[in-house]
C-alpha positions, 0 to 999 in steps of 0.5 A: 498860420502866424497872425500879423499884428494888424489882423483881428484876434476876435469878433470885437475887433471885427465889430469895432469898425462899424462906427462912423468914419470921416469921409476923408479917412474913407477916401484916403483908405479906398481911393488908392486901393480902388483907383491906384491914385494917391492924395496929391495926384490931380485925379485923386479928388475927382475919383474920390468924389465919384467913389463916394457918389457911387456907393452912397447913390448921391449925385457927384455934386453932393459928393463934391460938397461933402469932399470939400466941406467934411462938416456937411457930411450927414451922420448917417452917411458917416455911419454908412461909410463906416459899415462899407469900410468894415465890409471891404476890409473884411473882404480884403482879409478873407481874400488873403486867407481863402484860396482862390476858387478859380485856382484851387490847390489840390 
């Protein structure tokens, strides 16, 4: 199978994303994929806030404060978002590579 230029070639490229990620970057990547809503859509902010609240187990009020004032986002949350981002990207890649278990090809 030919690799696209976006697929990782080795383990270092998988591990590199485990660094912190800014909240707005995380939201720009995942809110459209999860909710099918892009920045500029009136629902983007509230859905991004809900996503951040769910995955960090923080209140929507806290997530809203972070969303509108990114300098308030604690470093441990940025590291956590970086880990979640890396895991979700790995999951997406695996889902593209591994055949579905529901419809195995014989």
